[in-house]
LODRENVO-712340 format. One record per residue: residue number from 1; x, y, z of N, C-alpha, C in turn. Coordinates in Angstrom, 3 decimals, always signed. Layout:
i:npx:npy:npz:capx:capy:capz:cpx:cpy:cpz
NUM:X:Y:Z:X:Y:Z:X:Y:Z $
...
//
This chain:
i:npx:npy:npz:capx:capy:capz:cpx:cpy:cpz
1:-121.895:-26.952:-111.742:-123.187:-27.374:-112.252:-124.312:-27.006:-111.295 $
2:-124.012:-26.978:-110.012:-125.038:-26.612:-109.041:-125.526:-25.197:-109.315 $
3:-124.611:-24.297:-109.674:-125.008:-22.920:-109.963:-125.920:-22.866:-111.183 $
4:-125.658:-23.696:-112.182:-126.524:-23.717:-113.352:-127.921:-24.184:-112.999 $
5:-128.022:-25.169:-112.135:-129.333:-25.661:-111.728:-130.138:-24.623:-110.978 $
6:-129.471:-23.679:-110.337:-130.196:-22.662:-109.579:-131.021:-21.765:-110.493 $
7:-130.668:-21.672:-111.778:-131.435:-20.852:-112.708:-132.840:-21.407:-112.895 $
8:-132.990:-22.717:-112.774:-134.311:-23.324:-112.917:-135.270:-22.828:-111.848 $
9:-134.734:-22.470:-110.692:-135.579:-22.031:-109.582:-135.962:-20.562:-109.671 $
10:-135.300:-19.812:-110.521:-135.571:-18.380:-110.633:-135.777:-18.034:-112.114 $
11:-136.990:-18.142:-112.623:-137.232:-17.902:-114.052:-136.800:-16.518:-114.507 $
12:-136.938:-15.502:-113.646:-136.525:-14.161:-114.056:-135.017:-14.089:-114.244 $
13:-134.260:-14.723:-113.351:-132.803:-14.735:-113.499:-132.436:-15.465:-114.776 $
14:-133.117:-16.563:-115.021:-132.845:-17.344:-116.214:-133.123:-16.526:-117.471 $
15:-134.253:-15.834:-117.518:-134.586:-14.998:-118.675:-133.563:-13.883:-118.847 $
16:-133.152:-13.265:-117.751:-132.173:-12.179:-117.808:-130.851:-12.694:-118.361 $
17:-130.428:-13.848:-117.878:-129.155:-14.406:-118.333:-129.216:-14.758:-119.816 $
18:-130.292:-15.371:-120.234:-130.443:-15.709:-121.655:-130.478:-14.439:-122.493 $
19:-131.219:-13.450:-122.026:-131.294:-12.179:-122.748:-129.923:-11.517:-122.844 $
20:-129.206:-11.466:-121.739:-127.863:-10.874:-121.752:-126.932:-11.629:-122.686 $
21:-127.039:-12.954:-122.668:-126.208:-13.775:-123.546:-126.499:-13.457:-125.016 $
22:-127.782:-13.397:-125.362:-128.150:-13.122:-126.757:-127.694:-11.730:-127.182 $
23:-127.855:-10.744:-126.313:-127.378:-9.407:-126.640:-125.857:-9.381:-126.793 $
24:-125.156:-10.083:-125.933:-123.690:-10.135:-126.025:-123.267:-10.780:-127.338 $
25:-123.932:-11.870:-127.723:-123.610:-12.535:-128.995:-123.872:-11.595:-130.169 $
26:-124.996:-10.888:-130.133:-125.323:-9.955:-131.210:-124.287:-8.836:-131.275 $
27:-123.914:-8.312:-130.117:-122.928:-7.238:-130.067:-121.575:-7.714:-130.604 $
28:-121.176:-8.922:-130.239:-119.893:-9.446:-130.724:-119.926:-9.686:-132.234 $
29:-121.083:-9.941:-132.775:-121.210:-10.135:-134.225:-121.063:-8.809:-134.966 $
30:-121.695:-7.752:-134.443:-121.668:-6.473:-135.160:-120.472:-5.599:-134.798 $
31:-119.866:-5.793:-133.644:-118.767:-4.915:-133.200:-117.647:-4.786:-134.234 $
32:-117.192:-5.885:-134.852:-116.110:-5.729:-135.835:-116.509:-4.926:-137.068 $
33:-117.810:-4.691:-137.251:-118.283:-3.963:-138.431:-118.496:-2.478:-138.153 $
34:-118.179:-2.039:-136.932:-118.445:-0.651:-136.558:-117.139:+0.142:-136.503 $
35:-116.956:+0.950:-135.487:-115.783:+1.822:-135.417:-114.592:+1.130:-134.723 $
36:-113.467:+1.812:-134.711:-112.239:+1.232:-134.171:-112.360:+0.892:-132.692 $
37:-113.020:+1.752:-131.929:-113.170:+1.489:-130.493:-113.941:+0.184:-130.255 $
38:-114.990:-0.043:-131.020:-115.763:-1.280:-130.873:-114.951:-2.481:-131.357 $
39:-114.214:-2.313:-132.446:-113.362:-3.416:-132.933:-112.322:-3.775:-131.888 $
40:-111.736:-2.761:-131.248:-110.732:-3.009:-130.210:-111.341:-3.737:-129.008 $
41:-112.536:-3.308:-128.594:-113.197:-3.958:-127.454:-113.533:-5.418:-127.791 $
42:-114.035:-5.644:-128.988:-114.374:-7.010:-129.398:-113.118:-7.867:-129.470 $
43:-112.022:-7.283:-129.972:-110.787:-8.059:-130.054:-110.240:-8.364:-128.669 $
44:-110.336:-7.411:-127.765:-109.848:-7.634:-126.402:-110.571:-8.831:-125.786 $
45:-111.879:-8.879:-125.952:-112.667:-10.016:-125.437:-112.257:-11.299:-126.154 $
46:-112.205:-11.251:-127.460:-111.839:-12.427:-128.251:-110.445:-12.914:-127.885 $
47:-109.538:-11.990:-127.674:-108.168:-12.336:-127.303:-108.126:-13.067:-125.964 $
48:-108.923:-12.587:-125.016:-108.978:-13.249:-123.708:-109.526:-14.671:-123.839 $
49:-110.453:-14.870:-124.776:-111.077:-16.183:-124.942:-110.212:-17.141:-125.773 $
50:-109.447:-16.604:-126.730:-108.724:-17.466:-127.674:-107.210:-17.470:-127.482 $
51:-106.682:-16.425:-126.832:-105.242:-16.336:-126.671:-104.535:-15.670:-127.842 $
52:-105.266:-15.277:-128.874:-104.667:-14.572:-130.010:-104.236:-13.200:-129.521 $
53:-102.976:-12.846:-129.778:-102.447:-11.624:-129.168:-102.410:-10.404:-130.072 $
54:-102.600:-10.571:-131.375:-102.586:-9.384:-132.232:-103.666:-9.492:-133.297 $
55:-104.235:-8.339:-133.614:-105.278:-8.293:-134.632:-104.645:-8.423:-136.013 $
56:-105.358:-9.023:-136.946:-104.827:-9.029:-138.313:-104.806:-7.613:-138.865 $
57:-103.969:-7.394:-139.855:-103.928:-6.067:-140.465:-105.289:-5.766:-141.086 $
58:-105.630:-4.480:-141.128:-106.968:-4.084:-141.580:-107.245:-4.541:-143.009 $
59:-106.252:-4.443:-143.901:-106.469:-4.851:-145.284:-106.835:-6.337:-145.357 $
60:-106.189:-7.162:-144.492:-106.470:-8.599:-144.499:-107.890:-8.867:-144.012 $
61:-108.321:-8.118:-143.003:-109.685:-8.256:-142.495:-110.690:-7.873:-143.578 $
62:-110.439:-6.752:-144.249:-111.362:-6.289:-145.296:-111.423:-7.283:-146.453 $
63:-110.272:-7.771:-146.884:-110.256:-8.750:-147.980:-110.986:-10.022:-147.578 $
64:-110.777:-10.461:-146.349:-111.435:-11.657:-145.862:-112.956:-11.478:-145.814 $
65:-113.406:-10.329:-145.367:-114.848:-10.071:-145.287:-115.459:-10.002:-146.689 $
66:-114.760:-9.370:-147.614:-115.288:-9.259:-148.988:-115.395:-10.628:-149.647 $
67:-114.353:-11.434:-149.527:-114.414:-12.754:-150.151:-115.344:-13.683:-149.387 $
68:-115.520:-13.428:-148.088:-116.481:-14.222:-147.326:-117.903:-13.948:-147.769 $
69:-118.211:-12.692:-148.014:-119.564:-12.313:-148.425:-119.808:-12.596:-149.901 $
70:-118.812:-12.361:-150.720:-118.961:-12.485:-152.176:-118.002:-13.528:-152.735 $
71:-117.817:-14.609:-151.984:-116.817:-15.610:-152.352:-116.961:-16.184:-153.744 $
72:-118.187:-16.553:-154.123:-118.361:-17.123:-155.458:-118.121:-16.079:-156.541 $
73:-118.472:-14.814:-156.271:-118.218:-13.752:-157.247:-116.709:-13.552:-157.434 $
74:-115.974:-13.549:-156.327:-114.511:-13.419:-156.420:-113.921:-14.631:-157.127 $
75:-114.426:-15.807:-156.802:-113.924:-17.032:-157.442:-114.229:-17.017:-158.936 $
76:-115.398:-16.521:-159.318:-115.759:-16.431:-160.740:-114.732:-15.584:-161.485 $
77:-114.427:-14.422:-160.924:-113.445:-13.547:-161.576:-112.084:-14.236:-161.681 $
78:-111.713:-14.926:-160.618:-110.418:-15.607:-160.600:-110.362:-16.701:-161.659 $
79:-111.386:-17.545:-161.702:-111.326:-18.655:-162.665:-111.429:-18.157:-164.101 $
80:-112.179:-17.088:-164.315:-112.278:-16.562:-165.677:-110.935:-15.998:-166.130 $
81:-110.182:-15.475:-165.191:-108.910:-14.855:-165.534:-107.761:-15.864:-165.581 $
82:-107.753:-16.863:-164.691:-106.569:-17.699:-164.525:-106.756:-19.187:-164.814 $
83:-107.986:-19.645:-164.958:-108.194:-21.072:-165.175:-108.530:-21.348:-166.624 $
84:-108.020:-22.462:-167.103:-108.363:-22.955:-168.422:-109.322:-24.131:-168.200 $
85:-110.484:-24.080:-168.836:-111.493:-25.131:-168.624:-110.923:-26.511:-168.941 $
86:-110.015:-26.592:-169.880:-109.450:-27.908:-170.222:-108.623:-28.461:-169.059 $
87:-108.024:-27.579:-168.255:-107.260:-28.032:-167.092:-108.185:-28.695:-166.072 $
88:-109.340:-28.092:-165.855:-110.322:-28.684:-164.937:-110.779:-30.031:-165.479 $
89:-111.028:-30.103:-166.776:-111.449:-31.371:-167.376:-110.371:-32.440:-167.231 $
90:-109.116:-32.046:-167.414:-108.007:-33.003:-167.251:-107.937:-33.500:-165.808 $
91:-108.099:-32.588:-164.858:-108.074:-32.987:-163.444:-109.243:-33.920:-163.131 $
92:-110.414:-33.612:-163.679:-111.572:-34.494:-163.488:-111.289:-35.887:-164.048 $
93:-110.666:-35.934:-165.212:-110.347:-37.238:-165.826:-109.322:-37.994:-164.980 $
94:-108.353:-37.280:-164.409:-107.364:-37.939:-163.549:-108.037:-38.564:-162.330 $
95:-108.985:-37.841:-161.744:-109.700:-38.385:-160.588:-110.497:-39.620:-160.995 $
96:-111.134:-39.564:-162.157:-111.882:-40.732:-162.634:-110.944:-41.910:-162.893 $
97:-109.737:-41.638:-163.425:-108.747:-42.708:-163.630:-108.343:-43.322:-162.292 $
98:-108.144:-42.476:-161.281:-107.797:-42.977:-159.946:-108.929:-43.816:-159.366 $
99:-110.144:-43.365:-159.557:-111.304:-44.117:-159.064:-111.374:-45.486:-159.753 $
100:-111.181:-45.507:-161.067:-111.226:-46.771:-161.808:-110.113:-47.710:-161.351 $
101:-108.916:-47.161:-161.129:-107.793:-47.989:-160.664:-108.086:-48.535:-159.264 $
102:-108.652:-47.721:-158.394:-109.005:-48.180:-157.060:-110.006:-49.320:-157.140 $
103:-111.037:-49.145:-157.951:-112.065:-50.180:-158.071:-111.471:-51.480:-158.623 $
104:-110.543:-51.344:-159.533:-109.891:-52.537:-160.076:-109.079:-53.242:-158.996 $
105:-108.337:-52.463:-158.217:-107.559:-53.060:-157.121:-108.461:-53.748:-156.105 $
106:-109.578:-53.115:-155.811:-110.514:-53.697:-154.840:-111.027:-55.044:-155.333 $
107:-111.378:-55.107:-156.610:-111.945:-56.365:-157.123:-110.891:-57.458:-157.250 $
108:-109.629:-57.062:-157.338:-108.562:-58.063:-157.467:-107.969:-58.494:-156.134 $
109:-108.236:-57.745:-155.104:-107.624:-58.069:-153.809:-108.183:-59.379:-153.257 $
110:-107.330:-60.094:-152.532:-107.742:-61.385:-151.986:-108.113:-61.311:-150.512 $
111:-107.783:-60.236:-149.847:-108.049:-60.161:-148.413:-109.457:-59.661:-148.082 $
112:-110.230:-59.233:-149.118:-111.619:-58.827:-148.906:-112.539:-59.901:-149.482 $
113:-113.624:-60.154:-148.762:-114.597:-61.084:-149.342:-115.400:-60.331:-150.409 $
114:-116.178:-61.037:-151.199:-116.861:-60.425:-152.341:-117.890:-59.377:-151.907 $
115:-118.545:-59.599:-150.766:-119.525:-58.622:-150.282:-118.823:-57.304:-149.934 $
116:-117.682:-57.376:-149.254:-116.929:-56.178:-148.872:-116.398:-55.478:-150.116 $
117:-115.941:-56.265:-151.088:-115.465:-55.677:-152.342:-116.586:-54.894:-153.030 $
118:-117.765:-55.487:-153.078:-118.900:-54.820:-153.726:-119.247:-53.518:-152.998 $
119:-119.192:-53.543:-151.670:-119.479:-52.328:-150.898:-118.414:-51.263:-151.142 $
120:-117.152:-51.664:-151.232:-116.068:-50.705:-151.486:-116.213:-50.085:-152.877 $
121:-116.572:-50.889:-153.850:-116.773:-50.372:-155.213:-117.958:-49.411:-155.222 $
122:-119.019:-49.779:-154.525:-120.193:-48.912:-154.443:-119.841:-47.577:-153.784 $
123:-119.062:-47.619:-152.721:-118.649:-46.378:-152.047:-117.789:-45.521:-152.979 $
124:-116.912:-46.165:-153.739:-116.084:-45.422:-154.694:-116.962:-44.732:-155.734 $
125:-118.011:-45.424:-156.168:-118.932:-44.823:-157.138:-119.704:-43.655:-156.545 $
126:-119.957:-43.697:-155.240:-120.734:-42.647:-154.569:-119.893:-41.433:-154.174 $
127:-118.566:-41.561:-154.208:-117.712:-40.438:-153.810:-117.944:-39.245:-154.730 $
128:-118.088:-38.084:-154.114:-118.266:-36.867:-154.888:-116.933:-36.384:-155.417 $
129:-116.983:-35.809:-156.571:-115.783:-35.240:-157.165:-115.981:-33.732:-157.256 $
130:-115.531:-33.037:-156.248:-115.643:-31.579:-156.213:-114.263:-31.011:-156.509 $
131:-113.980:-30.863:-157.784:-112.640:-30.493:-158.233:-112.594:-29.038:-158.691 $
132:-111.785:-28.249:-158.026:-111.533:-26.878:-158.454:-112.653:-25.912:-158.123 $
133:-113.754:-26.022:-158.820:-114.895:-25.132:-158.627:-116.116:-25.788:-159.268 $
134:-117.326:-25.390:-158.813:-118.523:-25.970:-159.436:-118.642:-25.511:-160.887 $
135:-119.142:-26.370:-161.741:-119.243:-26.048:-163.170:-120.045:-24.776:-163.422 $
136:-121.094:-24.534:-162.623:-121.948:-23.373:-162.852:-121.213:-22.057:-162.625 $
137:-120.115:-22.093:-161.884:-119.423:-20.862:-161.515:-118.779:-20.161:-162.716 $
138:-118.573:-20.878:-163.776:-117.974:-20.274:-164.969:-118.993:-19.491:-165.797 $
139:-120.257:-19.581:-165.436:-121.323:-18.938:-166.208:-121.891:-17.753:-165.434 $
140:-121.756:-16.582:-166.023:-122.165:-15.352:-165.333:-123.652:-15.355:-164.965 $
141:-124.485:-15.900:-165.825:-125.923:-15.945:-165.541:-126.213:-16.800:-164.302 $
142:-125.517:-17.927:-164.184:-125.693:-18.779:-163.010:-125.208:-18.080:-161.745 $
143:-124.128:-17.336:-161.876:-123.619:-16.573:-160.737:-124.634:-15.509:-160.313 $
144:-125.207:-14.831:-161.295:-126.240:-13.835:-160.986:-127.435:-14.488:-160.292 $
145:-127.814:-15.674:-160.737:-128.924:-16.390:-160.100:-128.585:-16.746:-158.656 $
146:-127.338:-17.141:-158.418:-126.924:-17.483:-157.059:-127.090:-16.283:-156.131 $
147:-126.686:-15.111:-156.597:-126.742:-13.904:-155.773:-128.044:-13.118:-155.943 $
148:-129.043:-13.713:-156.588:-130.329:-13.032:-156.747:-130.871:-12.648:-155.376 $
149:-131.377:-11.456:-155.286:-131.936:-10.989:-154.018:-130.986:-10.118:-153.214 $
150:-129.725:-10.079:-153.605:-128.811:-9.180:-152.901:-129.064:-7.758:-153.392 $
151:-128.662:-6.808:-152.601:-128.843:-5.400:-152.964:-127.501:-4.818:-153.373 $
152:-127.558:-3.773:-154.184:-126.326:-3.094:-154.571:-125.656:-2.523:-153.329 $
153:-124.344:-2.636:-153.290:-123.581:-2.104:-152.159:-123.394:-0.605:-152.315 $
154:-123.344:+0.054:-151.191:-123.058:+1.484:-151.144:-121.668:+1.633:-150.534 $
155:-120.679:+2.085:-151.308:-119.304:+2.177:-150.797:-119.161:+3.040:-149.544 $
156:-120.123:+3.906:-149.291:-120.014:+4.776:-148.111:-120.820:+4.251:-146.922 $
157:-121.384:+3.029:-147.041:-122.265:+2.525:-145.976:-121.899:+1.071:-145.628 $
158:-120.720:+0.894:-145.077:-120.235:-0.461:-144.771:-121.193:-1.241:-143.868 $
159:-121.634:-0.623:-142.783:-122.483:-1.336:-141.829:-123.791:-1.764:-142.485 $
160:-124.390:-0.875:-143.245:-125.631:-1.198:-143.953:-125.397:-2.343:-144.948 $
161:-124.307:-2.274:-145.671:-123.984:-3.343:-146.622:-123.832:-4.683:-145.909 $
162:-123.180:-4.655:-144.767:-122.957:-5.878:-143.995:-124.278:-6.478:-143.527 $
163:-125.148:-5.648:-142.983:-126.450:-6.127:-142.504:-127.262:-6.691:-143.666 $
164:-127.251:-6.008:-144.803:-127.978:-6.508:-145.978:-127.438:-7.859:-146.422 $
165:-126.119:-8.020:-146.399:-125.530:-9.283:-146.826:-125.863:-10.392:-145.830 $
166:-125.819:-10.092:-144.549:-126.198:-11.086:-143.537:-127.652:-11.511:-143.728 $
167:-128.528:-10.524:-143.984:-129.938:-10.852:-144.206:-130.108:-11.758:-145.422 $
168:-129.406:-11.435:-146.505:-129.501:-12.257:-147.713:-128.991:-13.674:-147.429 $
169:-127.826:-13.775:-146.781:-127.233:-15.092:-146.506:-128.123:-15.911:-145.572 $
170:-128.693:-15.245:-144.575:-129.593:-15.949:-143.652:-130.830:-16.441:-144.392 $
171:-131.383:-15.601:-145.254:-132.539:-16.007:-146.046:-132.218:-17.188:-146.942 $
172:-131.035:-17.174:-147.526:-130.610:-18.287:-148.394:-130.501:-19.575:-147.578 $
173:-129.913:-19.490:-146.402:-129.792:-20.677:-145.542:-131.162:-21.168:-145.084 $
174:-132.026:-20.242:-144.681:-133.351:-20.636:-144.201:-134.203:-21.239:-145.320 $
175:-134.004:-20.778:-146.545:-134.795:-21.325:-147.654:-134.449:-22.794:-147.910 $
176:-133.282:-23.229:-147.481:-132.868:-24.619:-147.665:-133.169:-25.487:-146.449 $
177:-133.706:-24.882:-145.414:-133.842:-25.553:-144.125:-134.612:-26.864:-144.193 $
178:-135.727:-26.899:-144.857:-136.547:-28.110:-144.874:-136.403:-28.903:-146.170 $
179:-135.451:-28.511:-146.992:-135.208:-29.246:-148.233:-134.275:-30.418:-147.950 $
180:-134.355:-31.407:-148.798:-133.428:-32.536:-148.687:-132.014:-32.027:-148.951 $
181:-131.040:-32.459:-148.169:-129.658:-32.000:-148.388:-129.154:-32.391:-149.767 $
182:-128.406:-31.493:-150.364:-127.771:-31.763:-151.640:-126.309:-32.092:-151.364 $
183:-125.876:-33.236:-151.834:-124.523:-33.675:-151.528:-123.455:-32.851:-152.256 $
184:-123.797:-32.288:-153.386:-122.765:-31.629:-154.197:-122.758:-30.108:-154.062 $
185:-123.282:-29.598:-152.934:-123.247:-28.154:-152.708:-121.841:-27.756:-152.270 $
186:-121.332:-26.719:-152.877:-119.981:-26.261:-152.555:-120.036:-25.361:-151.367 $
//
C-alpha cells in the first residue's frame, strides 16, 4: 500500500500508470477480435491471471461471440422453431399455482405472526416470473425494435462488425443510465 500512496506524490507517474492501464484494458478487449498472434498473446496473459490452460476451440469462441452479440435474435429463432407457446403458458400457470400454494401455507402457518405473514405474502406477490423467454421475443417486430440502430454485418469485416456491435450495445446501456430500473428486463 505504501507504493500505491507514492503515486499521489508524483502526478505524472500517476497519469502514466492510469493511461497505461486504460490502454492495456482496451488492448485486452480488442485482442481476441484480431489475428491469431494477438489472440495467443491475450490468452497467454489471461492464462497467467486465471490459471486456464487451454483456449476453447475456435468454433466455440465464434458461436459464443455471435450469441453474445445477437443473443435475443438467436433465441427468437430457437423459440420459433422449438417452443410451443402453450408450453410457456402452462409453465407460467404452474409457477402461479406454486405461488398460490406458498401464500396459502404462509397464511396457515402458526410460527409466523400476522405481520410477518402479510410481508411474506406481499413478497410472494412481488416476485418476478421470468419464465423461458420474454413475451416480446416471439414477435419479429419487437425483436427488430430491440436491435434498432444496429448496422448490417459485413461477413468479410469481423473487426468492424465487432466495433459496431460494441458501439450499439454501449449506446443501449448508456440510454438507460438515468432511467428508473426496470425489474423485468431480461
